[in-house]
N, C-alpha and C positions, 0 to 999 in steps of 0.2 A: 369165117363166121357161119354158124348154122343158118339155114334159110329162113326158118321161122323167126329167129332172132332178128335177122336182117329185115324181114317184113314188118316186124313190130317197130323197129327203129325208124324205118321209112315212114310208117303210118303215124308215128308219134309227133312228127314235125321237128324232132330234136336236131336233125342234121341241117336244117335250113332249107328254104325253098330252092335256091340255086343248086345245092348239092343233091336234093331229091330229084330235081329235073335231070341233072347230069346222070344219076344212076338210071333213071328212066330211059334216057337216050342210049346208054350203054346196053341195057336190056333189049331195047328195040333193035339196035344194031345187031345184036347176037341172036335175035329171033326168039326171045323168051319174055315172059312176064312173071309177076310174082307167083301166080298159080303154078306155072311150070317150074320155077326155081324151087318152090316148096315141094312139089310132087317128086322131083328128082332126088330129094333128100341128101344132096351133096353140099359141100361147103360153097359159100359164095366166093368166087375167085378173088384172091388178094389183089390181083392186077386191077380189078375194078376200083378198089380203094386207092391204089397208086395213081390211077387215072384221074379220079375225082380230087384227090389230095396229093398232088405231085411233090409238094415240099414237106410232107408230114414227117415230123420228128417224134421222138419218144414222148415228149410232153403233149403234143397234139394227139398222139395215139392214146395216151392216158385219158385225155379229155373225152375222146370218142368212147372209150370204155366206160367212163363215168356216165356219159349221156345214155348209153345203153342201159347201165345198171339202174338209172333213175326211171327208165321207161319199160323195162323188161316185165313181161308177164310170165314168170317162171311157172313151170309145171312140175309134176312129180315124175315126169319121164326122165330117166337117168341121164342121157346125154345133155338135156337142157338144164339139169340141176347142177352141172359143173360150171366153173367160171367160163364165161362165153367169149369174152374179148379181153385181150391184153395188149399193151402197147407193142410188144414184140410180134404179135400175130399179124399186125397190119403194116409193119415196116418192111 
């Protein structure tokens, strides 16, 4: 997932408080925060999603994608104009 999209999803509250805290713990453990993740401009590691959602299946991945779509603040920047999250990208 693109870092700006990830930041928007965390900020929206769509993931839930427990999941947002879990992502925060992962970032702290890895010595990064949202500003660093965004500055690096790389993809948010899929393993973070596997850690927060260990039993995620295609249906749950789809729901995550829908949650992002509902809270996305898309821009005209090319990479962010493409579909950002699919169930297959987090499984």
